[in-house]
N, C-alpha and C positions, 0 to 999 in steps of 0.2 A: 759510356754517361748513356742513362737516356734522356733524350730532352722532357723536357715538362714543362707546363706554362708557368710563368712569370719566378720559373725559379733558378736559381744558376749552379753553377755544377761546383763553384765553390762556396754556396753554401746551402748546398746538399752534404759537401764534405764535411766542410763544420761540423752541422749538426750528428750527422753520424760517427764524428771523432768527440763530438761529447757524450756519445752514449756509450760507446768503446769506455767513457774514464768512469764512465757510473760501473761499471763492470767489478772493479776492485776499488771504488766507493761511490757507494750507494746512496750519500747525501746530496751528490747531486744529480739526485735523478728530478728533482724540482726542477731547476733548471733547462736542464735538458724537455721534461715536457714545455717548457715554454716556448725552446726554439721550436720544438717538432709543430704546436699550435699558434706559431708568429708564424711559422711555414704553410702552412694551407687556410690564414688566416680563421683562426677559430679565436673563440672570444672562453673556454674553459676547457679542459682537459686534467688530466692527470693520470694514476696508476691505480687500476680496481683489484680487490684482492678477495675471490671467492670461496667459503669455504662449503662444498658441495653436498657434505653429508647434510651440515647443519641450513644449508643456503642461505650464510652468511653473506652482507657485500659491507666489504672494508677501503673504502679508499685511503691511499696514501698518494701524496707529493698532489694534491688534488686546489685549483685554483679556478679563480674564475665563477663560482658555484658560492652559494646562501648555504649555511646551516641546516635551513631547511628543503631547501630542493633534496641536499643529501639526507634525509631524512624521511621524505618521500620515497625517490628513488632506493635506496635499502630497502622499506616497508613493501616497495613495489617490485624489483626487482627478481623476487621468483614467478612471474608471470608477467615478468618484460619478456618486447620479444629481442631484445640480448641474451639471456638468459637459454632461447629455445635457438637462437641461430649456437652459441655455443655449444652446445649439445652435439652436434655433429658437424662443426668446423673443428677443422687439424689447425696446429698453433700456428700460427703466422695466414689465418688468413682471414682476408681485410671484408668488415663488412659494416653498413651504414643502416642507419633506420629508414633514409627516403627511397631506399633501391626504388620500389614502390608508393613514390607520394598520397598516393589517394588515399591507401588504402591505412599508409602510417597516419596522416589526418583525421582518417574515423574512427582511429581506433582507441578506445580508450584508457591503454597506455599515455597516450597525446594531450589526452582533452584532461587527464588526471595530472599527469607527473609534468610533463613537457610545459603544453601552453603555458598555465600558471605561470612559471617563472619564466616565458620567455622564453624557452628554449627550444629552439625547428628540427635541428638534425644532430644526432649522435652519428660519427666513425671510431669504429675499434677495433681491433686484432686477439685474438687469447694467444699471450706470450712466453708464457711457461706453465705446464701443468705437473704439478710432486703431488704424489700423493691425493686426499682430497681436496688440497688448493688447486686454486687456478689465477693465475692471475693475467688482466690482462691493460694493455694503453687503449687510449680514447680521448680526445677530442670532442668539442661542441661547436653552437653554432647559434646562432641568437638570429630571432622572426628578423633582421631587419638586416641579416646574408641571406645568401639564396640558399638549396639546396647541396650538400654538396656535390661536387657531377665528374664524370670520370676521372680528368687530371688529375685530382684532389687522391680518388682512387685510390690510381698508379705512384703515387708519391709513396703514402701511407703500406703500401704491396712494398717499394722499391725499399724505405725506410724497414716494414720489420725482422729480416732476418738480422738482421746490428740490435733491434729492441731484445730479438730472442735470443741471441747465442751471451749480449752481456746478459740478460737475468737468470739467464743458465747457469753459465760463467759463478757471478753471484749467487745465487741458490746456494750451488756448488763450496764454493769453499764456507759458506754461512760468515759471512764476516761480524755478524752482531757473534759471534761463538767463537771467531778462529784467535787464536794462540799458537806463538810460531815453533813448541815443541807437538806441535799434533799436525803442523803448514805442510811435512812428506807426507802422511800417512794421508790427511785430505787430498792432496794432489795425487794420490796412485789411486784416488778412488773414482778418478777420470778416464775414461775410453779415452777421448781424446789428448791427444802426445801433448805434454808440456815444452817445451825447454826456456832455461831464463837464459838470460846472456849477458854480460859484464861489459862496460862500455868501450873494450876493447876485441870484443867481434867470441869471444871464447865464452863452450857454454860451463855454465857451474853448475849446472841442476838440469838433470830429464826423468819423466818422475816413470814408472812404468811400462807406459803405452810409448811412451816415447825412446825408452828401448828395445821398444819388440820394433817399431819401424825400423830403426836405426839399423837394427841386426837385420833386417826384413832385407833395405841396402838397392830396392832397387826405387823409388822415389828422392828419398833424402838419407843424408851420410855423415860422417864429421872429417872434416877434411884439419887440420890440426887442429884438431881441438873449437873446429867452427863449424856451428850449423851450415850444409853445403846440399847444394840439389844434384842428381846426375845426370839431371834432364840438361844445357847448358844454356839454352832461354831462358831454364825455371831459374837456374844457381845465379843469373845477371839477377831475374827480377826482385828474390828471395834476396839476395846482399845491397841492394837498395835500398830494399823497401825498410830493412834492420836496419839501414846504415838513418835513414828519414827518421824511423822511431827511436835511436839513442839519441840525436843530437837533434828531436824538437822540429824539426824543421819541415817547413808544407812545400812537399818537391811539388810541381806542377804535373810533373807525371804521373804521381799517386794518387789517385783517385780512391781509391778506395784500401782500408787496413784488414784489405785481403787478395793471397796471392796463388794463383794456381798453378802449386808442384805437380807435371806432368810426370806419370812415368818414365823413366830413365829406357828401359826395355821396349818404348813402343807400341808399348799391345794395349791403350788406352786407360789404365786405371793413374792410381796419383792421390795426391790430397791437396787438398785449400788449406794453406794456413793462416790465421788471423794473430796481427800483433797489438803489443799493446802497451806503450812507453809506462812505466812504474819507476820512475825516478824522484816524483811528484808528491805532495800530501798522502792523506791513507793509504796510498798504493807501496810509497816507499818506507812509509814502516812497518806496514805490515810483510812485506816481503827484504826485505835489510837483511837477514839471516844470510841469506845469497849474493848481497850484494850487486843483483841481479839490475841490470837499466832496460831488458826488453822482455816480456814474456811472450813465447812464439806458440803457441795451439794449434796442430796440426790434426787436421781432421779428415777424416777417409769418407767423403762424397755418400758414398754406397749406406754406411753406415750411418754419420749424422750428414746428410746433406741439405742444410742448411746455408747457404748462401748467395753471395750476390748473383742477379744472371750473367754481369762479364764473367766474374768469375768462372763460372757452368762453359760457357761458351769456350774461356780457355782452355779451360780443361778436358774438353770435348772437340775441339775442334771445330766447331757451327760457328759460322759466316754471323756477318751483322742481318744479313733480309735473316737467316733462319733466327738466329735469337731473336727479331722483331717477334716476326710470327708464334715462336714461343712463346716471347713476352702477352701478346695476344690472347694466346690462349688459355695462359695463365688466370686469367680474369674473369673467365669463364664466358668469355665471349664464342660462339661456335663459326665452322669455313665462315659462312656467306660475311659475319659481322667481321671475326677479323679482319679480311677480304675490305671489304667495305673501310674501314678504321686506317689498312695502309695504304689505302691506292692501288689494290694488288685485285691479281680476277682467285676467284674460289679454285680452279685449277692450279694456281700460281700455290696459294697457299699448303694444299694437299701434296705440291710436287716439295717442295720443303720440309714439308712435318715429315714424306719417305725417309729423307736424306736425312734429317734429325733421328728419327728412329736410329735407321746403320751407324750412325757416327755414334749411339749414348748406347745401343744393346738394347733396346725396349721394342714391343711388337705394338704396341697398344698407349693408345692419347694418353687411359687415364695411366699404366703403367709407367711413363716422359714424364706426368706433372708430381706423379709419388714421387716423381725421385728429384725434380725441382724442389719442389714444397712440404715431401713432410718434416719435422723438426722433433726429434726425439729431441731434446738435452744431457749435455756430453756425460751425461754418469751413471755408472749403471746403478738400475735397482736395486739393488743388495746391497752396495753400497752406500746407497742413500734414500734411507726412509724413511718417510716422516709417516 
């Protein structure tokens, strides 16, 4: 777990858990958004949905804003720095208005939209893009607090993969329209493998992608109808994570709801498994026909490389030093800036980068960062079009 100023590993784990609860229970997003805002000392926040064709801006689950501000932001959104940044941003890319403070404070957007409502800065990231819609999660600070700093952006960068995945799952399942008779068809539309397990560990349902993953047999398999991994280390980690999710217990060693499942052949491939307890609340009602306790979403990181840095490091065998260099570069820092932040020399950064290239099968920094950050929602376009 990456250390963050003023944020404990338990606090971060609690927020990530709340985010994943929203995947099948979207009415919990207001609570999760407030937890995110509290973690980075923000006064407002929520989820914004943009209609890219109609240039409309709808605020969902927002708090801390006056209706007048939301109306003003909506009318000025198309000309805002946020809209301009989102056009060129990838899903999960973190932005803040005050990355260049002087440029912000001299802007018309600051004078007409932020300043009249005592707002100083906003931080956000695009979290979902389907058809003509785009959703982003944001937080804001009043003028009484300083602009967002590097550690705040790092916090959002750690949270963004989890928020993106939860929104993608929720959007794919279309919770508002979901009915049990269409559930299997909906799950089969996912390119991610979905395994539903009962309390005794038996797999009670696999979607089409999951069946293909089991048939391939190189990374995951069924042992006595229980989900297992070919790699012994991954097998133990997956079993432990499923058990913790089933019992709803916070295992101190289970820091993330994601587990790296390495290829049993040692060829460097594999999956990243995301676990979601489903025995409580709306999740239980939706999946009741399967009598399931845990949903395991199994994703190929090459096809859907949206994952925590820690799981990415385990999957590709990166050392802690190599992961720190990768995370620094992923924040948009150059070699010299990364070296300064990490307290190492620039040649050492280059050495680590060459080793990362070798382990991940990449040759250029742009390809490496694309492998880490690119976030295609786990749905086939043909199967889920808006």
